[in-house]
Steps between C-alpha positions, in 0.01 A plus 500: 500500500572392143290239324685203360438330165682174449616395155541131419696568178811328644311210663616146426171355629218747447218298652699432821618862534157647447359266763769607749448868414133461565585443868698824528369855544607603149248746359511385134641238269680675214422329168755571224349445154763499222439448131859462380454817291494802730750313714718206396353236727162330502289410801249224563206513257167616634354150473735403786496834682122498537532216754699718741194519728559133595821602674437848633205704615702823501413785268707518187717785380521433124793652307454471122838509326337454162466688170121467484352556843146506358535128417582407861293742709168318453667166599674615816203717607310172561739404778517616867684817389561828681712676239572457130801703391638524148793682348473857376756398234250281312372602155135469595275791607583552868176666596291240325673227697466685833130532433475136402647397837259732681208349310571176689495690834874435541757756619720606214865601478790588275852363519816684397828354370802624695596748217144632443461847657239562772357796304366255238229415752356853520210453251380189680551589872133580580394152372757290692461297818859381503834579335758221466859618490735234363827500693648242264467437126170306479475134407732308729521432871805529719637830364667773703309811604587798275628782730342784296158357601527690833511836320222398264275428798579845642403655161179303487408595856546866419293466184212331679512763776493784243178360351352418847454135400496194721630223274674192642859451395638145457871418450598178333843351450796416723304591816649364819552615862775740392361647175159543661655782700537690170128472438364731768252655254357158403172368635542147371822296467508215253760236584559147374846355514580652839187357661502160328868441578434519875412209733218701650297694239322684787831625647611632164167673441509654852857635436365701202218676688 
């Protein structure tokens, strides 16, 4: 059964939605952190995000869409976080940031843009707990699932098998009850708009498992 990470990027009332999600069996709350540089949009500043524990007790799956992950890792590591994932496309030293996350006893991951090849992960595979495959262009909710993601997941599955590695694979973007069928090699599905647009968040979450 797949794990479900719920993004609140498209939420119109974050406090209310997080409270409702806390009463579902969602595995994680997906926290999108955007600096307006790596991606065009900006998210809530950390001074507001640090209060998330008031609305949900669920573990956080933090996705850093920022140019300087090293600036954000120490902040988000203080929260009730399961994973901190940053983009391989950043200019900073990837290994240094993976080690920084591990220093906080947090599971670490790398995210890939839709057009970034899977093979770019090879030098870092032994150090990863999770790989986040973006199935939309990062930075905005409500986009459609990119069809080529399915083949990318097949490639990643083969790559991990060839190295004998057990790394969780997360898919983020345009995930709904139909596109989830194209993610058979994913362990975690991140979904936001699809879940939050339903009357019953639990029913939507169940449909993705």
